[in-house]
Every structure is written in structure tokens, then in C-alpha cells.
C-alpha positions in Angstrom: -13.7 2.8 -0.6 -11.8 1.8 -3.9 -13.4 5.0 -4.9 -11.5 7.5 -2.5 -8.4 5.6 -3.2 -8.0 6.1 -6.8 -9.2 9.5 -6.5 -6.3 9.9 -4.5 -3.7 8.1 -6.6 -5.4 10.1 -9.7 -4.0 13.5 -8.0 -0.6 12.0 -8.1 0.7 13.4 -11.5 4.3 11.3 -11.4 2.0 8.0 -11.5 1.7 7.0 -15.2 -1.5 5.1 -14.4 -3.4 3.4 -12.0 -4.4 -0.2 -12.1 -7.2 -1.7 -10.1 -6.9 -5.7 -9.9 -10.4 -6.7 -9.2 -11.7 -10.5 -8.6 -12.4 -12.6 -11.8 -16.6 -12.5 -11.0 -16.1 -8.6 -10.1 -19.4 -6.8 -11.4 -19.9 -3.7 -9.5 -16.6 -1.8 -9.7 -17.5 0.6 -12.9 -20.9 1.5 -11.4 -19.1 2.0 -8.5 -16.5 4.0 -9.7 -17.9 5.5 -12.7 -15.5 7.2 -15.2 -12.3 5.7 -13.9 -11.1 3.8 -17.4 -9.4 5.9 -19.2 -5.5 6.9 -20.0 -4.6 6.8 -16.5 -7.0 4.7 -15.2 -6.9 0.6 -15.6 -8.9 -2.6 -14.7 -7.9 -6.0 -14.6 -10.0 -8.7 -13.3 -7.0 -11.2 -12.1 -7.1 -11.4 -8.9 -6.1 -14.5 -6.9 -6.7 -16.2 -3.7 -4.2 -14.5 -1.7 -2.8 -11.0 -1.8 0.5 -12.3 -3.2 -1.0 -13.8 -5.9 -2.9 -11.0 -6.8 -0.2 -8.5 -6.5 1.8 -10.9 -8.7 -1.3 -11.1 -11.4 -1.4 -7.4 -11.3 2.4 -7.1 -12.3 1.9 -9.5 -15.1 -0.8 -7.1 -16.7 1.2 -4.2 -16.2 4.3 -6.5 -18.2 1.3 -7.4 -21.0 0.6 -3.3 -20.8 4.4 -2.3 -21.7 5.9 -2.3 -18.5 9.4 -3.3 -18.0 11.4 -4.7 -15.1 13.2 -1.4 -14.4 9.8 0.3 -14.1 8.7 1.6 -10.6 5.2 0.1 -9.3 3.4 1.2 -6.2 1.2 -1.3 -4.6 -1.4 0.0 -2.5 -4.2 -1.7 0.0 -7.7 0.0 -1.4 -8.5 -1.1 2.4 -6.5 2.1 3.1 -8.9 4.4 1.6 -7.9 7.3 3.4 -4.7 7.9 1.3 -3.7 11.4 0.1 -1.5 12.5 -2.9 1.0 14.2 -0.8 2.1 10.8 1.1 2.7 9.1 -2.1 4.4 11.9 -3.4 7.0 11.7 -0.7 7.1 7.9 -0.7 8.3 8.7 -4.3 10.5 10.9 -3.6 12.3 9.2 -1.0 12.8 6.0 -2.8 12.9 7.4 -6.6 17.0 7.2 -6.5 17.1 3.9 -3.8 18.4 0.5 -5.2 15.5 -1.2 -3.3 12.6 0.7 -2.6 10.6 1.2 0.4 7.2 1.8 1.8 5.1 3.8 4.1 5.3 2.7 7.8 4.5 4.4 11.1 6.9 3.9 14.3 4.8 1.8 16.9 4.2 4.0 20.1 1.9 1.3 22.1 3.1 -1.2 24.0 2.5 -4.7 22.9 1.6 -7.8 24.2 2.0 -11.2 23.2 -1.3 -13.3 23.7 -2.1 -16.8 24.9 -5.2 -17.8 25.2 -7.1 -14.5 25.7 -4.4 -13.1 28.3 -0.9 -11.3 27.7 1.9 -13.9 28.1 4.5 -11.2 27.1 5.4 -7.3 26.5 7.4 -7.2 23.2 9.9 -4.6 22.9 8.5 -1.8 20.6 11.9 -0.1 20.3 13.0 0.2 16.3 9.1 -1.5 15.5 7.0 0.0 12.6 3.6 -0.9 11.6 3.8 -1.5 7.6 1.4 0.2 5.6 1.0 1.0 1.9 2.0 1.9 -0.7 4.8 -0.2 -1.1 7.1 1.1 -3.8 9.3 -1.3 -6.0 10.7 -2.0 -9.3 8.7 -4.5 -11.3 11.4 -6.7 -12.2 12.5 -6.9 -8.4 9.2 -7.4 -7.1 8.2 -10.0 -9.3 11.4 -12.1 -8.6 10.8 -11.6 -4.5 7.2 -12.5 -4.7 8.2 -15.6 -6.9 10.7 -16.9 -4.5 8.9 -16.2 -1.3 5.7 -17.3 -2.0 1.8 -17.4 -1.4 2.2 -16.6 2.2 3.6 -13.4 2.7 1.4 -10.8 4.1 3.3 -7.9 2.1 5.5 -6.8 -0.5 8.2 -5.6 1.5 8.3 -8.8 3.6 9.1 -10.6 0.2 11.6 -8.4 -0.9 13.3 -8.7 2.7 13.8 -12.6 2.0 16.0 -11.5 -0.7 18.2 -10.1 1.7 17.6 -6.5 0.8 16.3 -3.8 3.2 13.4 -1.6 2.1 13.3 2.0 3.3 10.8 3.0 6.2 9.0 5.9 4.6 7.5 7.9 7.8 3.6 7.8 7.3 0.3 8.9 9.5 -2.0 7.4 11.8 -4.9 8.6 9.6 -3.4 5.9 6.6 -5.1 2.7 8.9 -6.4 -0.1 7.2 -10.1 -0.3 7.5 -10.5 -3.7 9.2 -13.4 -4.1 12.0 -16.4 -2.8 12.0 -15.6 0.2 14.3 -12.9 1.2 11.5 -15.8 1.9 8.9 -17.5 4.8 11.6 -13.9 6.1 11.8 -12.8 6.3 8.3 -16.3 8.2 7.6 -15.9 10.4 10.0 -12.3 11.3 9.1 -13.4 11.4 5.1 -15.8 14.0 6.3 -13.8 16.5 8.1 -11.1 19.1 7.0 -7.3 17.8 6.8 -5.5 16.9 10.1 -2.6 19.0 11.4 -0.7 15.7 11.2 -1.5 14.7 7.6 0.0 18.5 6.5 3.1 17.9 8.6 3.9 14.8 7.5 5.8 16.6 4.0 8.1 18.5 6.7 8.7 15.4 8.8 12.2 13.3 8.4 12.6 9.7 6.6 13.7 7.0 8.3 
């Protein structure tokens, strides 16, 4: 999954480099993703116990490599391994001149249910509801400030930025950018990776941004 992800990011020429943040005891990355390390491929074994801690450690590693507060940083979850370079380019193009930044996201189409004891307890309005995806794009200084203020419980970078009173841009994405989470997801991801690009992915370049 990581190999597919970094391959897509390597195709985005506007990215200066891709930093992969691993667990301190990882011993498999280099054998699973040979040839990654180089001028545009960086690895740091500084991952933390939570997503927020891992991202914060990654930001510190970028500072140590010369990044500044004004530099844009894109944070991506490698579990979204069907990532395509065109989606990242779209995010960059949309957010590059924005004061806050933004994230790939998908408008919710399904009827949403609140659950109690395994039963549907209420129907939640889906109007103006979006499912957050990654990459999420913010300036390094802003994101560091947001994560420090939000603490370890935040589940994505945008929610930390929102807690500062800011509103990240929502950049329309695609169902194919799903997070491989449950056992059935692995089979679906394998089928999609083996198939030619779908029309939905190509059409993304022509869609509107919210």
C-alpha cells in the first residue's frame, strides 16, 4: 500500500519531496519499497502513538531538513493507496493561493444513521456533509500551531485547523480515494489497482471545487 502511495506522489512534480514517517522499530520499508530514498524520497522513523503525534513528528523532521513555516505541506494517509497524481495536482492548484489551505473530500450521498445498541436511532441530515479524505494541505507553521493546540485526539489535520476558527477549502474528490480499513477493502483496492483508470478519476480534472 505504501509503495502504491509513494509512486503516485513521485509523479507530482510540484512536490519538492515525499517524507515517509515510519514507526521507530520499522525494519521492512526499504525491502518493500526499494529505491525510494533519494533527492525526492525521505524516510524518518519518528512515528508516534497517534496520528496527530506522527504528523507533528513529521513536521519537526521537515524543519530539520530546512523547511520553513511558510512552506506548504501535504499530509496523506498511506491507507488511501489508490491515490492518483492528478488528484494531488488538483488540490495544490486549488489551495496554493488560499490563506488557509484545504483537503480532498467527497460529498456524502448516502442516508446517514445514528446508531444505538446496533439499531438505527436517528437519521442524520446529509445536506452539506462531506467525507474528509487526504491529502490535506496546509502551511507548516499553521499546521504545527493547530496540532499543538488541538492535542492528540484529532483524527485529521483539517479538524485541528478548524479549532483555530479557520475554514479549510473542500476540494471535490472521488470514491476511488477511499481508505483501506476493513478486510473487504483490500480485495476492492486490489481490483481497482489492476483495472484501467475509471472515467470518474479522469472526470475529476473537469469538476468544480467547493
